[in-house]
C-alpha positions in Angstrom: 12.4 1.4 0.7 12.6 3.1 -2.7 16.3 2.5 -2.9 15.9 -1.2 -2.2 13.0 -1.4 -4.7 15.1 0.2 -7.5 18.0 -2.3 -6.8 15.7 -5.3 -6.6 17.1 -8.3 -8.5 15.4 -9.7 -11.6 15.6 -13.4 -11.8 13.4 -15.9 -13.7 12.0 -17.7 -10.7 11.9 -14.8 -8.2 9.0 -12.5 -7.5 9.5 -9.5 -5.3 6.4 -7.7 -4.0 6.7 -4.3 -2.4 7.7 -2.1 -0.8 4.4 -1.9 1.1 3.7 -0.3 4.4 3.7 -2.9 7.2 0.3 -3.4 8.9 1.7 -1.6 11.9 3.2 1.1 9.8 4.5 3.2 12.7 5.8 1.4 15.7 7.6 3.1 18.6 8.0 6.2 16.4 9.6 4.3 13.5 8.1 3.8 10.1 8.1 0.2 8.8 8.0 -1.1 5.2 8.2 -4.7 4.0 9.0 -6.7 0.9 7.8 -10.2 0.1 10.2 -12.4 -1.9 8.7 -15.5 -3.4 11.1 -18.2 -4.7 10.8 -21.9 -5.4 11.9 -24.0 -2.4 15.0 -25.3 -4.3 16.2 -21.7 -4.9 18.2 -20.3 -2.0 16.9 -16.8 -1.2 19.7 -16.0 1.3 22.3 -15.4 -1.4 19.9 -13.4 -3.5 19.0 -11.2 -0.6 22.6 -10.7 0.5 23.6 -9.6 -3.0 20.6 -7.3 -3.2 21.2 -5.4 0.0 24.9 -5.2 -0.5 24.3 -3.1 -3.6 22.3 -0.5 -1.7 23.7 2.2 0.5 21.2 3.1 3.2 21.1 6.3 5.1 22.5 6.1 8.7 19.1 6.2 10.5 17.7 3.4 8.4 17.7 0.0 10.1 17.2 -3.1 7.8 16.0 -6.4 9.3 15.7 -9.5 7.2 13.4 -12.3 8.4 13.6 -15.5 6.3 10.4 -17.5 6.6 8.7 -15.2 9.2 6.4 -16.8 11.7 4.3 -13.6 11.8 4.1 -11.2 8.9 3.2 -8.1 11.0 
C-alpha cells in the first residue's frame, strides 16, 4: 500500500484518499487496504489508474484488485 501511495498521481481534478485499512482488514488470512479515488464524472479514471499501477512493482504475494464504482465499499 505504501508503494502505491508514493506513486500516486497528482492531477488537478483528482483526489486520492488512502491507503486505509479496509473495514474487514483481515479476511481469510489476507490483509486488505483500500484507496478512494475521486474524480469529476467527465474525467476517465481508468486510464489514470492504469498508468498509476503500471509504475509500481508489487511483491509476488501481493494481489491488487481494482473496482471501478464499487457497489459495496467493504
